[in-house]
C-alpha positions in Angstrom: 84.3 42.4 33.5 80.8 40.9 34.0 77.9 41.8 31.8 74.4 41.3 33.3 72.1 40.5 30.3 68.9 39.0 29.2 66.8 39.8 26.2 63.8 40.2 28.6 63.2 43.2 30.8 62.1 43.1 34.4 64.3 40.2 35.4 66.5 42.0 37.9 69.6 43.2 35.9 69.8 46.6 37.4 69.1 45.5 41.0 71.7 42.8 40.7 74.3 45.1 39.3 73.8 47.7 42.1 73.5 45.3 45.0 76.3 43.0 43.9 78.5 46.1 43.6 77.7 46.9 47.0 78.6 43.5 48.4 81.9 43.4 46.4 82.8 46.9 47.8 81.8 45.9 51.3 84.4 43.1 51.1 87.1 45.6 50.1 87.1 45.3 46.3 87.3 48.4 44.0 84.2 48.3 41.7 83.2 50.0 38.6 79.5 49.9 37.6 78.5 50.9 34.0 75.0 51.8 32.8 74.6 50.8 29.2 70.8 51.1 29.3 69.1 54.0 27.5 66.7 54.2 30.6 69.6 55.0 32.9 67.8 53.4 35.7 70.9 52.3 37.6 71.0 55.7 39.2 67.7 54.9 40.9 69.1 51.9 42.7 72.2 53.8 43.6 70.4 56.9 44.8 72.0 59.2 42.3 68.9 60.9 40.7 69.8 64.4 39.8 73.6 63.7 40.5 75.6 66.6 39.1 77.8 64.3 37.1 75.0 62.4 35.3 75.6 63.1 31.7 72.9 60.7 30.4 75.4 58.5 28.7 77.1 61.2 26.6 80.5 60.3 28.1 80.2 56.8 26.7 79.6 58.2 23.3 82.4 60.6 23.5 84.8 57.8 24.5 83.9 55.7 21.5 83.5 58.4 18.9 86.1 60.9 19.9 88.4 58.6 21.9 88.0 60.8 25.0 88.7 59.3 28.5 85.6 57.5 29.7 83.5 59.8 32.0 83.7 58.1 35.4 82.1 59.5 38.6 84.3 58.5 41.5 83.2 57.2 44.8 79.3 57.2 44.6 79.8 54.7 47.4 83.0 53.8 49.2 84.9 51.6 46.6 82.3 52.1 43.9 82.8 54.3 40.8 79.9 54.9 38.3 79.6 55.4 34.5 76.1 56.8 33.9 73.8 55.7 30.9 70.8 57.3 29.6 69.1 58.5 26.3 72.3 60.0 24.9 73.2 56.3 24.2 70.7 56.5 21.3 73.4 58.4 19.4 75.4 55.2 19.1 72.6 53.2 17.4 73.1 54.4 13.7 76.9 54.3 14.2 76.6 50.7 14.9 75.8 50.3 11.1 78.4 52.7 10.0 75.9 55.5 9.5 77.8 58.0 11.7 80.3 60.4 10.3 83.7 58.8 10.2 82.5 55.6 12.0 83.0 52.4 10.1 80.5 49.6 10.5 81.4 47.3 13.4 83.8 49.8 15.1 81.5 50.7 18.0 82.1 47.6 19.9 85.8 47.7 19.4 85.8 51.4 20.4 83.9 50.5 23.6 86.3 47.7 24.4 89.2 50.1 24.1 87.7 52.8 26.1 86.6 50.4 29.0 89.8 48.6 29.0 91.9 51.8 29.3 89.6 52.9 32.2 89.8 49.6 34.0 93.6 49.6 33.8 93.7 53.2 35.1 91.3 52.7 37.9 92.8 49.3 39.0 89.4 47.8 39.5 88.8 44.4 41.0 85.3 44.0 39.5 83.4 45.7 36.7 79.7 45.2 36.4 77.8 46.3 33.3 74.0 46.7 33.3 72.8 46.0 29.8 69.4 47.0 28.2 66.7 44.3 27.8 65.6 45.0 24.2 68.4 47.0 22.4 70.5 44.4 20.6 73.0 47.0 19.4 73.9 48.1 22.9 73.8 44.5 24.0 76.2 43.6 21.3 78.5 46.4 22.2 78.5 45.3 25.9 79.3 41.7 25.0 82.2 42.7 22.8 84.1 44.0 25.9 82.9 41.4 28.4 84.6 38.5 29.9 81.6 36.9 31.7 77.9 36.9 31.2 75.6 36.8 34.2 72.0 36.0 33.1 69.3 37.0 35.6 66.2 34.9 35.2 62.7 34.6 36.5 60.8 31.3 36.4 58.3 32.5 33.7 58.5 31.5 30.1 59.3 35.0 29.0 62.7 34.6 30.7 63.5 31.7 28.5 62.6 33.7 25.5 65.0 36.4 26.6 67.7 33.8 27.0 67.1 32.6 23.4 67.4 36.1 22.0 70.7 36.5 23.9 72.2 33.4 22.5 72.8 34.5 18.9 74.3 37.8 20.2 76.8 35.9 22.3 77.8 33.7 19.3 78.3 36.8 17.1 80.3 38.7 19.9 82.7 35.7 20.2 83.9 36.5 16.7 85.7 39.5 18.1 85.9 38.5 21.7 86.7 34.7 21.8 87.2 35.0 25.7 83.5 35.6 26.3 82.0 33.0 28.5 78.8 32.4 30.3 79.3 32.7 34.0 75.8 31.3 34.9 72.1 32.2 35.5 70.6 33.5 38.7 67.1 33.2 39.7 65.6 36.6 40.7 62.4 37.5 42.5 61.3 34.0 43.2 58.1 33.6 45.3 58.0 30.0 46.4 60.8 27.8 47.8 64.1 28.2 46.1 64.4 24.3 45.8 61.2 24.0 43.9 61.9 26.9 41.6 65.4 25.6 40.9 63.9 22.3 39.9 61.4 23.8 37.6 64.2 25.8 36.0 66.4 22.8 35.5 63.5 20.7 34.1 62.7 23.6 31.7 66.4 23.8 30.5 66.7 20.0 30.0 67.6 19.5 26.3 67.7 23.2 25.6 70.8 24.5 23.8 71.6 26.5 26.8 71.3 23.7 29.3 75.1 23.8 29.8 74.8 27.2 31.4 75.3 26.7 35.2 72.6 27.8 37.5 73.8 29.6 40.6 72.9 27.9 43.9 72.1 31.3 45.3 68.8 33.0 44.3 67.3 36.2 45.2 64.0 36.1 46.8 61.1 38.5 46.2 60.1 41.3 48.4 58.1 44.0 46.7 58.1 46.3 49.9 61.9 46.0 50.1 62.3 46.9 46.4 60.0 49.9 46.7 61.8 51.1 49.9 65.2 50.9 48.4 64.4 52.9 45.3 62.4 55.4 47.4 65.2 56.0 49.6 68.0 55.5 47.2 69.6 52.7 49.1 70.9 49.2 48.4 69.3 46.4 50.3 72.2 46.0 52.6 72.1 49.8 53.4 68.4 49.7 54.0 68.7 46.8 56.5 71.7 48.5 58.3 69.9 51.8 58.6 66.9 50.1 60.2 69.2 48.1 62.5 71.1 51.1 63.5 68.3 53.2 64.7 65.5 51.0 66.0 64.9 53.6 68.8 63.0 56.0 66.4 60.2 53.5 65.9 60.0 52.9 69.6 59.9 56.8 70.4 57.1 57.2 67.9 55.0 54.4 69.3 55.3 56.0 72.9 54.5 59.5 71.5 51.3 58.2 69.8 49.9 57.4 73.2 49.4 61.2 73.7 49.1 62.2 70.2 47.5 59.8 67.7 48.4 62.0 64.7 52.1 61.1 65.0 53.2 58.7 62.3 55.2 55.6 63.1 57.9 54.5 60.8 57.2 51.2 59.2 59.3 48.2 60.1 61.1 46.4 57.4 59.8 42.9 56.6 62.1 40.0 57.7 62.5 39.3 53.9 64.6 42.4 53.8 67.3 41.0 56.0 67.0 37.7 54.0 67.4 39.4 50.7 70.5 41.2 52.0 71.9 37.9 52.8 71.0 36.5 49.3 73.0 39.2 47.7 76.0 38.6 50.0 76.0 34.9 49.2 75.6 35.4 45.5 78.5 37.9 45.5 80.6 35.3 47.2 79.5 32.6 44.6 80.2 34.8 41.6 83.6 35.6 43.0 84.4 32.0 43.7 83.2 30.9 40.2 85.3 33.5 38.5 88.4 32.6 40.6 88.0 28.9 39.8 87.6 29.5 36.1 90.7 31.8 36.0 92.9 29.4 37.9 91.7 26.5 35.6 93.1 28.5 32.6 96.6 29.1 34.2 
């Protein structure tokens, strides 16, 4: 199970969760995506706004408090199941300190690990990706208690380093109950300049830092604001957006021809070339994530 985490918001956790899930599923894996963010924004990237099964995180609370089976919405994409998050997760926060009825302090993380473990075994998932909140330490701690790997999305700004510093103590605390928890690596998200230059800046900033042993992925995700807006507007993953545009190029051609006689006809905008490149980034990152996990697991045999 991979938790995507950073103490800083806006670094790409949700986009990475959704699009990596799409890439793993495209290659034939069964994937479970879990939204542990009170905002519940993972449904935006998956195009699941107003989905009938969205319980705003109540199913997660019930699984921990009442030991009910985890509420999983099946096949939101071929090969992808979804556990929705949202504001109901706020109910867990006082329970983290033992303030809930019949909930001993420290039992929320253990309850989550048990609930998620049961669901993973029953669903026979190849990959589990958990989108964590940026500023909610209680829910971050809960996620890390059940995780095997931590994937840290990063931007090249100083705030991302501060987010990593916030995450460090939470990881150390989670390892008391979850000694198998390991850093999978950091991935650069939304970079504007050349990847080589950005990577070098990141490595230089990390030099001598307590987190400089966390490996930086070779693959990074480039920035494209237009692509990001279109994906959320249409409820599509980047790969799906590109595939849809490629599958029906005649629509734009027909509209262009029709405008010769009727200037009021709108012409669908073409996708920027960066959209195709971004889809390639996600595919390469998914392959690198899978390879890194496989090598680590083989080394422990």
